[in-house]
Backbone as a printed PyTorch tensor [residue, N CA C, xyz], in Angstrom:
tensor([[[107.9870,  87.3950,  97.4510],
         [108.1770,  87.9920,  96.1430],
         [106.8270,  88.1970,  95.4980]],

        [[106.7890,  89.0970,  94.5450],
         [105.5660,  89.4520,  93.8390],
         [105.8500,  89.4430,  92.3460]],

        [[104.8730,  89.0510,  91.5540],
         [105.0070,  89.1440,  90.0970],
         [103.7150,  89.6890,  89.4960]],

        [[103.8660,  90.3090,  88.3420],
         [102.7280,  90.7540,  87.5440],
         [103.2440,  91.0410,  86.1440]],

        [[102.3270,  91.2470,  85.2180],
         [102.7000,  91.5100,  83.8390],
         [102.2820,  92.9220,  83.4580]],

        [[103.0840,  93.5300,  82.6020],
         [102.7450,  94.8540,  82.0920],
         [101.6350,  94.7110,  81.0550]],

        [[101.0980,  95.8450,  80.6570],
         [100.1730,  95.8400,  79.5350],
         [100.9550,  95.6580,  78.2410]],

        [[100.2650,  95.6720,  77.1380],
         [100.8920,  95.4830,  75.8350],
         [101.8700,  96.6150,  75.5450]],

        [[103.0690,  96.2510,  75.0990],
         [104.0520,  97.2440,  74.7030],
         [103.5830,  97.8440,  73.3790]],

        [[103.7890,  99.1370,  73.1480],
         [103.2770,  99.7670,  71.9250],
         [103.8430,  99.1970,  70.6190]],

        [[105.0360,  98.6160,  70.6810],
         [105.6760,  98.0920,  69.4740],
         [106.0050,  96.6210,  69.6530]],

        [[105.6890,  95.8480,  68.6520],
         [106.0040,  94.4160,  68.6230],
         [107.5070,  94.2730,  68.4540]],

        [[108.1600,  93.4480,  69.2910],
         [109.6100,  93.2910,  69.1570],
         [109.9340,  92.3220,  68.0230]],

        [[111.1650,  92.3470,  67.5720],
         [111.5440,  91.4600,  66.4640],
         [111.5390,  90.0010,  66.8840]],

        [[111.5860,  89.7360,  68.1950],
         [111.4970,  88.3610,  68.6930],
         [110.0560,  87.9600,  68.9780]],

        [[109.1210,  88.8490,  68.7040],
         [107.7050,  88.5350,  68.8820],
         [107.1540,  88.8640,  70.2540]],

        [[107.8590,  89.6410,  71.0440],
         [107.4010,  89.9650,  72.3940],
         [106.4890,  91.1860,  72.4090]],

        [[105.4540,  91.1090,  73.2490],
         [104.5100,  92.2000,  73.4340],
         [104.4140,  92.6490,  74.8840]],

        [[104.7540,  91.7730,  75.8360],
         [104.5570,  92.0150,  77.2640],
         [105.8630,  91.8360,  78.0260]],

        [[105.8350,  92.2190,  79.3030],
         [106.9740,  92.0330,  80.1830],
         [106.4500,  91.5260,  81.5250]],

        [[107.0600,  90.4420,  82.0290],
         [106.7580,  89.9950,  83.3860],
         [107.7510,  90.6810,  84.3150]],

        [[107.2220,  91.2620,  85.3910],
         [108.0360,  91.9540,  86.3790],
         [108.0100,  91.1470,  87.6660]],

        [[109.1890,  90.9070,  88.2310],
         [109.3100,  90.2250,  89.5130],
         [109.9360,  91.1930,  90.4970]],

        [[109.3450,  91.2830,  91.6680],
         [109.8490,  92.1510,  92.7300],
         [110.0970,  91.2870,  93.9570]],

        [[111.3250,  91.2790,  94.4470],
         [111.6650,  90.5590,  95.6650],
         [111.8110,  91.5910,  96.7760]],

        [[111.0530,  91.4220,  97.8410],
         [110.9880,  92.4390,  98.8880],
         [112.2850,  92.5390,  99.6900]],

        [[112.8410,  91.4240, 100.1440],
         [114.0380,  91.4730, 100.9940],
         [115.2040,  92.1640, 100.2990]],

        [[115.4550,  91.7870,  99.0660],
         [116.5790,  92.3720,  98.3380],
         [116.1990,  93.6610,  97.6060]],

        [[114.9000,  93.9350,  97.4870],
         [114.3710,  95.1130,  96.7890],
         [114.6940,  95.0840,  95.2980]],

        [[114.8200,  93.8910,  94.7490],
         [115.1610,  93.7090,  93.3380],
         [113.9060,  93.8160,  92.4760]],

        [[114.0480,  94.4640,  91.3410],
         [113.0240,  94.4400,  90.2880],
         [113.7090,  93.8930,  89.0460]],

        [[113.2220,  92.7590,  88.5450],
         [113.7790,  92.1920,  87.3120],
         [112.6470,  91.9140,  86.3330]],

        [[112.9950,  91.8180,  85.0670],
         [111.9870,  91.6940,  84.0150],
         [112.3490,  90.5850,  83.0350]],

        [[111.3200,  90.0910,  82.3670],
         [111.5070,  89.0980,  81.3060],
         [110.4350,  89.3500,  80.2450]],

        [[110.8420,  89.4850,  78.9670],
         [109.8450,  89.7230,  77.9140],
         [108.9870,  88.4870,  77.6590]],

        [[107.7560,  88.7280,  77.2430],
         [106.8110,  87.6370,  76.9430],
         [106.1170,  87.9170,  75.6120]],

        [[105.8740,  86.8500,  74.8630],
         [105.1840,  86.9770,  73.5770],
         [103.6870,  87.2260,  73.7670]],

        [[103.1000,  86.5770,  74.7590],
         [101.6710,  86.7110,  75.0290],
         [101.4230,  86.4260,  76.4980]],

        [[100.1650,  86.4070,  76.8850],
         [ 99.8250,  86.1750,  78.2890],
         [ 99.2550,  84.7750,  78.5150]],

        [[ 99.6220,  83.8470,  77.6810],
         [ 99.1540,  82.4770,  77.8820],
         [ 99.8780,  81.8530,  79.0680]],

        [[ 99.2980,  80.8100,  79.5920],
         [ 99.8690,  80.1310,  80.7490],
         [101.2850,  79.6190,  80.4570]],

        [[101.4790,  79.0130,  79.2940],
         [102.7870,  78.4770,  78.9260],
         [103.8580,  79.5480,  78.8490]],

        [[103.5210,  80.6910,  78.2790],
         [104.4870,  81.7870,  78.1480],
         [104.7850,  82.4090,  79.5110]],

        [[103.7810,  82.5050,  80.3630],
         [104.0040,  83.0400,  81.7090],
         [104.9030,  82.1090,  82.5140]],

        [[104.7130,  80.8030,  82.3600],
         [105.5540,  79.8310,  83.0620],
         [106.9940,  79.9120,  82.5600]],

        [[107.1670,  80.0730,  81.2420],
         [108.5190,  80.2020,  80.6780],
         [109.2300,  81.4240,  81.2550]],

        [[108.5430,  82.5680,  81.2620],
         [109.1330,  83.8030,  81.7950],
         [109.4280,  83.6460,  83.2890]],

        [[108.5130,  83.0060,  84.0080],
         [108.6890,  82.7830,  85.4400],
         [109.9250,  81.9280,  85.7120]],

        [[110.1220,  80.8930,  84.9230],
         [111.2950,  80.0240,  85.1070],
         [112.5940,  80.7920,  84.8910]],

        [[112.6180,  81.6480,  83.8830],
         [113.8170,  82.4480,  83.6140],
         [114.1040,  83.3750,  84.7990]],

        [[113.0720,  84.0280,  85.3120],
         [113.2550,  84.9340,  86.4460],
         [113.6890,  84.1780,  87.7000]],

        [[113.0990,  83.0070,  87.9260],
         [113.4700,  82.2090,  89.0990],
         [114.9170,  81.7190,  88.9850]],

        [[115.3580,  81.4170,  87.7750],
         [116.7450,  80.9980,  87.5690],
         [117.7050,  82.1350,  87.9260]],

        [[117.3250,  83.3510,  87.5770],
         [118.1560,  84.5090,  87.9310],
         [118.2540,  84.6750,  89.4480]],

        [[117.1230,  84.4840,  90.1350],
         [117.1460,  84.5800,  91.5910],
         [117.9840,  83.4620,  92.2000]],

        [[117.7890,  82.2500,  91.6880],
         [118.5230,  81.0920,  92.2110],
         [120.0280,  81.2780,  92.0280]],

        [[120.4470,  81.7900,  90.8720],
         [121.8740,  81.9880,  90.6210],
         [122.4610,  83.0510,  91.5400]],

        [[121.6170,  83.9200,  92.0910],
         [122.0810,  84.9370,  93.0410],
         [121.9750,  84.4440,  94.4830]],

        [[121.4950,  83.2130,  94.6550],
         [121.3610,  82.6610,  96.0010],
         [120.1200,  83.1340,  96.7280]],

        [[119.1500,  83.6420,  95.9900],
         [117.9060,  84.1300,  96.5830],
         [116.8530,  83.0420,  96.4450]],

        [[116.2590,  82.6470,  97.5590],
         [115.2440,  81.5880,  97.5540],
         [113.9850,  82.1050,  98.2440]],

        [[113.0600,  82.6670,  97.4820],
         [111.8120,  83.1480,  98.0850],
         [110.9900,  81.9750,  98.6360]],

        [[110.1610,  82.2650,  99.6400],
         [109.3200,  81.2130, 100.2150],
         [107.8370,  81.4600,  99.9690]],

        [[107.4880,  82.7050,  99.6130],
         [106.0930,  83.0530,  99.3630],
         [106.0010,  83.9050,  98.1050]],

        [[104.9970,  83.6040,  97.2880],
         [104.7910,  84.3080,  96.0320],
         [103.3790,  84.8950,  96.0420]],

        [[103.2770,  86.1910,  95.8980],
         [101.9890,  86.8620,  95.8060],
         [101.7850,  87.2360,  94.3390]],

        [[100.6190,  86.8690,  93.8100],
         [100.3610,  87.1270,  92.3950],
         [ 98.9160,  87.4900,  92.1560]],

        [[ 98.6480,  87.8970,  90.9380],
         [ 97.3230,  88.3090,  90.5170],
         [ 96.3390,  87.1440,  90.6290]],

        [[ 95.0750,  87.4620,  90.8700],
         [ 94.0670,  86.4160,  91.0440],
         [ 93.6740,  85.7340,  89.7320]],

        [[ 94.2220,  86.1650,  88.6220],
         [ 93.9000,  85.5690,  87.3290],
         [ 94.9030,  84.4920,  86.9220]],

        [[ 95.7020,  84.0110,  87.8620],
         [ 96.7310,  83.0140,  87.5580],
         [ 96.1030,  81.6630,  87.2310]],

        [[ 96.6750,  80.9930,  86.2480],
         [ 96.1720,  79.6710,  85.8380],
         [ 96.6000,  78.6050,  86.8400]],

        [[ 95.9350,  77.4730,  86.7990],
         [ 96.2870,  76.3670,  87.6930],
         [ 97.6820,  75.8300,  87.3690]],

        [[ 98.0800,  75.8600,  86.0780],
         [ 99.4230,  75.4160,  85.6940],
         [100.4920,  76.3160,  86.3070]],

        [[100.2160,  77.6180,  86.3200],
         [101.1620,  78.5750,  86.8920],
         [101.2850,  78.3520,  88.4010]],

        [[100.1810,  78.1040,  89.0560],
         [100.2000,  77.8230,  90.4980],
         [100.9860,  76.5480,  90.7910]],

        [[100.8560,  75.5600,  89.9360],
         [101.6190,  74.3170,  90.1150],
         [103.1090,  74.5650,  89.9290]],

        [[103.4590,  75.4370,  89.0040],
         [104.8700,  75.7840,  88.7820],
         [105.4550,  76.4590,  90.0240]],

        [[104.6770,  77.2840,  90.6700],
         [105.1280,  77.9360,  91.9040],
         [105.4190,  76.8810,  92.9710]],

        [[104.5380,  75.9020,  93.0910],
         [104.7320,  74.8300,  94.0760],
         [105.9860,  74.0140,  93.7690]],

        [[106.3110,  73.8450,  92.4920],
         [107.5290,  73.1080,  92.1070],
         [108.7940,  73.8040,  92.6040]],

        [[108.7040,  75.1010,  92.8520],
         [109.8450,  75.8720,  93.3620],
         [109.8130,  75.9490,  94.8920]],

        [[109.0470,  75.0560,  95.5150],
         [108.9500,  74.9760,  96.9840],
         [108.4970,  76.2970,  97.6050]],

        [[107.4950,  76.9070,  96.9900],
         [106.9460,  78.1500,  97.5170],
         [105.4490,  78.0020,  97.7340]],

        [[104.9470,  78.7910,  98.6460],
         [103.5010,  78.9170,  98.7800],
         [103.1070,  80.1350,  97.9540]],

        [[101.8420,  80.2140,  97.6030],
         [101.3890,  81.3830,  96.8540],
         [100.1460,  81.9590,  97.5100]],

        [[ 99.9510,  83.2130,  97.2740],
         [ 98.7780,  83.9190,  97.7600],
         [ 98.2500,  84.7570,  96.6190]],

        [[ 96.9540,  84.6950,  96.3980],
         [ 96.3420,  85.4840,  95.3350],
         [ 95.8170,  86.7970,  95.8920]],

        [[ 96.0210,  87.8620,  95.1570],
         [ 95.4930,  89.1590,  95.5300],
         [ 93.9820,  89.1100,  95.3110]],

        [[ 93.1760,  89.5580,  96.2830],
         [ 91.7160,  89.5340,  96.0950],
         [ 91.2840,  90.3670,  94.8870]],

        [[ 90.1660,  89.9760,  94.2800],
         [ 89.6450,  90.7170,  93.1190],
         [ 89.3960,  92.1720,  93.4800]],

        [[ 89.7630,  93.0430,  92.5720],
         [ 89.5510,  94.4710,  92.7680],
         [ 90.5350,  95.1100,  93.7410]],

        [[ 91.5100,  94.3670,  94.2190],
         [ 92.4850,  94.8840,  95.1890],
         [ 93.8930,  94.8390,  94.5960]],

        [[ 94.0400,  95.2980,  93.3730],
         [ 95.3280,  95.2140,  92.6940],
         [ 96.4250,  95.9590,  93.4400]],

        [[ 96.0600,  96.9700,  94.2250],
         [ 97.0710,  97.7300,  94.9550],
         [ 97.7780,  96.8930,  96.0080]],

        [[ 97.1990,  95.7730,  96.3870],
         [ 97.8290,  94.9170,  97.3950],
         [ 98.9480,  94.0800,  96.7980]],

        [[ 99.0480,  94.0720,  95.4710],
         [100.1570,  93.3850,  94.8140],
         [101.2810,  94.4090,  94.6300]],

        [[102.3320,  94.2620,  95.4050],
         [103.4480,  95.2150,  95.3670],
         [104.0890,  95.2610,  93.9860]],

        [[103.8950,  94.2110,  93.2010],
         [104.4390,  94.2110,  91.8410],
         [103.8180,  95.3320,  91.0030]],

        [[102.6090,  95.7690,  91.3580],
         [101.9970,  96.8890,  90.6300],
         [102.8600,  98.1480,  90.7790]],

        [[103.3360,  98.3990,  91.9850],
         [104.2140,  99.5550,  92.2090],
         [105.5570,  99.3330,  91.5280]],

        [[106.0520,  98.0820,  91.5580],
         [107.3090,  97.7640,  90.8720],
         [107.1640,  97.9980,  89.3740]],

        [[106.0020,  97.6500,  88.8170],
         [105.7520,  97.8960,  87.3910],
         [105.7800,  99.3930,  87.1130]],

        [[105.1590, 100.1940,  87.9810],
         [105.1890, 101.6550,  87.7900],
         [106.6220, 102.1720,  87.8120]],

        [[107.4050, 101.6970,  88.7700],
         [108.8050, 102.1180,  88.8740],
         [109.5730, 101.7000,  87.6310]],

        [[109.4020, 100.4360,  87.2350],
         [110.1050,  99.9060,  86.0740],
         [109.6930, 100.6540,  84.8060]],

        [[108.3820, 100.8770,  84.6320],
         [107.8980, 101.5850,  83.4410],
         [108.4290, 103.0120,  83.3820]],

        [[108.4420, 103.6980,  84.5200],
         [108.9560, 105.0740,  84.5400],
         [110.4120, 105.1090,  84.0960]],

        [[111.1810, 104.1570,  84.5820],
         [112.5910, 104.0850,  84.1760],
         [112.7000, 103.7410,  82.6910]],

        [[111.9140, 102.7600,  82.2380],
         [111.9580, 102.3400,  80.8300],
         [111.5450, 103.4920,  79.9090]],

        [[110.5100, 104.2220,  80.2730],
         [110.0600, 105.3560,  79.4530],
         [111.1530, 106.4200,  79.3850]],

        [[111.7990, 106.6870,  80.5190],
         [112.9010, 107.6550,  80.5250],
         [114.0300, 107.2330,  79.6000]],

        [[114.3740, 105.9540,  79.6430],
         [115.4440, 105.4480,  78.7780],
         [115.0130, 105.4920,  77.3170]],

        [[113.8120, 104.9970,  77.0220],
         [113.3470, 104.9470,  75.6290],
         [113.1760, 106.3350,  75.0330]],

        [[112.7590, 107.3040,  75.8510],
         [112.5890, 108.6590,  75.3140],
         [113.9280, 109.3400,  75.0440]],

        [[114.9970, 108.8330,  75.6380],
         [116.3180, 109.4010,  75.4030],
         [117.0860, 108.7250,  74.2890]],

        [[116.4830, 107.7200,  73.6700],
         [117.1620, 107.0130,  72.5830],
         [117.2230, 107.8870,  71.3390]],

        [[118.2500, 107.7450,  70.5490],
         [118.3220, 108.5280,  69.3010],
         [117.2380, 108.0780,  68.3210]],

        [[116.9010, 108.9460,  67.3960],
         [115.8620, 108.6440,  66.4080],
         [116.2370, 107.4400,  65.5490]],

        [[117.5210, 107.1400,  65.4500],
         [117.9660, 106.0220,  64.6150],
         [117.7670, 104.6620,  65.3030]],

        [[117.4320, 104.6600,  66.6110],
         [117.2310, 103.3950,  67.3110],
         [115.9760, 102.7090,  66.7770]],

        [[116.0970, 101.4210,  66.4810],
         [114.9770, 100.6440,  65.9640],
         [114.1440, 100.1600,  67.1450]],

        [[112.9540, 100.7390,  67.3110],
         [112.1450, 100.4790,  68.4930],
         [111.7200,  99.0190,  68.6260]],

        [[111.7330,  98.2680,  67.5160],
         [111.3550,  96.8570,  67.6230],
         [112.4300,  96.0370,  68.3390]],

        [[113.5150,  96.6820,  68.7440],
         [114.5680,  96.0040,  69.5120],
         [114.4730,  96.3280,  71.0080]],

        [[113.3180,  96.8190,  71.4660],
         [113.1460,  97.2190,  72.8580],
         [113.4490,  96.0980,  73.8450]],

        [[113.1400,  94.8660,  73.4940],
         [113.3600,  93.7680,  74.4460],
         [114.8420,  93.4580,  74.6570]],

        [[115.7030,  93.9130,  73.7470],
         [117.1430,  93.7280,  73.9170],
         [117.6940,  94.6410,  75.0100]],

        [[116.9660,  95.6840,  75.3630],
         [117.4010,  96.6340,  76.3710],
         [117.0870,  96.1750,  77.8020]],

        [[116.2530,  95.1490,  77.9700],
         [115.7860,  94.7640,  79.2990],
         [116.9070,  94.4020,  80.2800]],

        [[117.9280,  93.6330,  79.8860],
         [118.9930,  93.3530,  80.8650],
         [119.6750,  94.6170,  81.3890]],

        [[119.9210,  95.5720,  80.4990],
         [120.5540,  96.8270,  80.9190],
         [119.5890,  97.6660,  81.7560]],

        [[118.3040,  97.6600,  81.4040],
         [117.3150,  98.3720,  82.2130],
         [117.2710,  97.8030,  83.6240]],

        [[117.2670,  96.4740,  83.7240],
         [117.2610,  95.8290,  85.0410],
         [118.4940,  96.2290,  85.8410]],

        [[119.6360,  96.2540,  85.1690],
         [120.8710,  96.6230,  85.8560],
         [120.7830,  98.0580,  86.3690]],

        [[120.3750,  98.9690,  85.5170],
         [120.3030, 100.3740,  85.9130],
         [119.3410, 100.5920,  87.0670]],

        [[118.1660, 100.0110,  86.9750],
         [117.1590, 100.2560,  88.0180],
         [117.5990,  99.6790,  89.3520]],

        [[118.2730,  98.5320,  89.3230],
         [118.7020,  97.9160,  90.5780],
         [119.9680,  98.5560,  91.1470]],

        [[120.7610,  99.2040,  90.3000],
         [121.8930,  99.9820,  90.8150],
         [121.3990, 101.2130,  91.5810]],

        [[120.1970, 101.6650,  91.2600],
         [119.6300, 102.8590,  91.8930],
         [118.8070, 102.5520,  93.1470]],

        [[118.5590, 101.2680,  93.4240],
         [117.7140, 100.8640,  94.5550],
         [118.5720, 100.2480,  95.6580]],

        [[118.2810, 100.5800,  96.8930],
         [118.9840,  99.9820,  98.0170],
         [118.2680,  98.7170,  98.4640]],

        [[119.0350,  97.7500,  98.9230],
         [118.4990,  96.5110,  99.4470],
         [117.7930,  96.7660, 100.7730]],

        [[116.7130,  96.0530, 101.0260],
         [116.0150,  96.1820, 102.3040],
         [116.7300,  95.4310, 103.4220]],

        [[117.4410,  94.3590, 103.0860],
         [118.1250,  93.5870, 104.1250],
         [119.5150,  94.1500, 104.4420]],

        [[120.1110,  94.8420, 103.4870],
         [121.3980,  95.5090, 103.7010],
         [121.2960,  96.9200, 103.1290]],

        [[120.7950,  97.8750, 103.9080],
         [120.4870,  99.2060, 103.3890],
         [121.6490,  99.9850, 102.7750]],

        [[122.8850,  99.5940, 103.0530],
         [124.0280, 100.3220, 102.4770],
         [124.5160,  99.6880, 101.1830]],

        [[123.7800,  98.6810, 100.7070],
         [124.1640,  97.9520,  99.4970],
         [123.0320,  98.0900,  98.4740]],

        [[123.3990,  98.2970,  97.2170],
         [122.3610,  98.4090,  96.1910],
         [121.8100,  97.0230,  95.8430]],

        [[120.6050,  97.0110,  95.3190],
         [119.9310,  95.7530,  94.9810],
         [120.7230,  94.9600,  93.9400]],

        [[121.4190,  95.6460,  93.0360],
         [122.2000,  94.9560,  92.0050],
         [123.3140,  94.1130,  92.6270]],

        [[123.9080,  94.6000,  93.6920],
         [124.9720,  93.8620,  94.3700],
         [124.4340,  92.5420,  94.9100]],

        [[123.2160,  92.5420,  95.4190],
         [122.5860,  91.3160,  95.9190],
         [122.3540,  90.3510,  94.7590]],

        [[121.9390,  90.8850,  93.6170],
         [121.5890,  90.0450,  92.4650],
         [122.8080,  89.5480,  91.6960]],

        [[123.7950,  90.4150,  91.4790],
         [124.8940,  90.0480,  90.5800],
         [126.2810,  90.3660,  91.1130]],

        [[126.3920,  90.8010,  92.3490],
         [127.6930,  91.1840,  92.8800],
         [127.9720,  92.6470,  92.6030]],

        [[128.9980,  93.1610,  93.2340],
         [129.3500,  94.5800,  93.0820],
         [129.7670,  94.8690,  91.6410]],

        [[129.2680,  95.9620,  91.1180],
         [129.6210,  96.3680,  89.7580],
         [130.9060,  97.1840,  89.7950]],

        [[131.8730,  96.8420,  88.9760],
         [133.1390,  97.5630,  88.9030],
         [133.0640,  98.5890,  87.7680]],

        [[132.7880,  99.8240,  88.1330],
         [132.6370, 100.8820,  87.1350],
         [133.9550, 101.2220,  86.4520]],

        [[135.0990, 100.9100,  87.0770],
         [136.3930, 101.1800,  86.4560],
         [136.6420, 100.2550,  85.2650]],

        [[136.1980,  99.0110,  85.3670],
         [136.3960,  98.0620,  84.2740],
         [135.2170,  98.0200,  83.3080]],

        [[134.0280,  98.3670,  83.7800],
         [132.8230,  98.3210,  82.9540],
         [131.9930,  99.5850,  83.1620]],

        [[132.4370, 100.7130,  82.6010],
         [131.6480, 101.9400,  82.7570],
         [130.2990, 101.7970,  82.0540]],

        [[129.3280, 102.5060,  82.5660],
         [127.9810, 102.4270,  82.0010],
         [127.6780, 103.7310,  81.2770]],

        [[127.2970, 103.6170,  80.0310],
         [126.8740, 104.7740,  79.2490],
         [125.3530, 104.7360,  79.1350]],

        [[124.7320, 105.8670,  78.8610],
         [123.2840, 105.8440,  78.6610],
         [122.9150, 104.8980,  77.5170]],

        [[121.8230, 104.1790,  77.6970],
         [121.3980, 103.2220,  76.6740],
         [121.0970, 103.9190,  75.3590]],

        [[121.4990, 103.3020,  74.2830],
         [121.1860, 103.7910,  72.9480],
         [122.0000, 104.9870,  72.5060]],

        [[122.9790, 105.3620,  73.2850],
         [123.7690, 106.5400,  72.9320],
         [124.5390, 106.2700,  71.6370]],

        [[124.5200, 107.2400,  70.7560],
         [125.2590, 107.0940,  69.5120],
         [126.7380, 107.3390,  69.8000]],

        [[127.5700, 106.5330,  69.2090],
         [129.0030, 106.6800,  69.4440],
         [129.7740, 106.3530,  68.1810]],

        [[130.9950, 106.7900,  68.1510],
         [131.8890, 106.4520,  67.0560],
         [132.9790, 105.5510,  67.6050]],

        [[133.2760, 104.5090,  66.8670],
         [134.3030, 103.5740,  67.3120],
         [135.2550, 103.3420,  66.1490]],

        [[136.5380, 103.5120,  66.3980],
         [137.4870, 103.2940,  65.2990],
         [137.5900, 101.8030,  64.9520]],

        [[137.8430, 101.5460,  63.6940],
         [138.0540, 100.1610,  63.2800],
         [139.4200,  99.6860,  63.7590]],

        [[139.5890,  98.3840,  63.8350],
         [140.8790,  97.8450,  64.1980],
         [141.8860,  98.2500,  63.1180]],

        [[143.1370,  98.4340,  63.5150],
         [144.1680,  98.9280,  62.6190],
         [144.2730,  98.0640,  61.3600]],

        [[144.1930,  96.7400,  61.5140],
         [144.3360,  95.8910,  60.3290],
         [143.1390,  96.0050,  59.3650]],

        [[142.0090,  96.5490,  59.8170],
         [140.8430,  96.6950,  58.9440],
         [140.7360,  98.0870,  58.3300]],

        [[141.5460,  99.0280,  58.8180],
         [141.4710, 100.3770,  58.3190],
         [142.0860, 100.4720,  56.9180]],

        [[141.4450, 101.2850,  56.1040],
         [141.9900, 101.5470,  54.7750],
         [142.9900, 102.6940,  54.8760]],

        [[143.9670, 102.6920,  53.9800],
         [144.9600, 103.7750,  54.0330],
         [144.3890, 105.0630,  53.4960]]])
């Protein structure tokens, strides 16, 4: 698996987030994200734990973690606590971190979604969209270990579109009130 962090998001979220940690698992071809307030070691470890919990709940147990050479010693120790080895990308060789390509893929999808949001959408709520962004991007990616299955199926099971249809994020809609709340 590979991880890296995005650059600063243009808008501060209402929860105080500025960055996103991206995790890419090669076997399942999953790209998942977790918002971060800053790039401190403690915040990176918190985001990493959340992402690892998502993988663990899907039954995915990576054995090797490739990360940026600027990782703190605390972060490296956290990787070891998850029974993984780590490898640092050499300085000036950022292209060798596959998470860089995953970030490009994730950002392209996020920009497409954000540019399609209505003008009434409050941009400081961007971090609330991340679970749906992760779902959409992984529904569009095939697993490397099972090429006829999408990455989302590996992460969360098959999605039932009949019971849970997916609409474009941020789409404006009208919803009737419950009958007992309607005025005559």
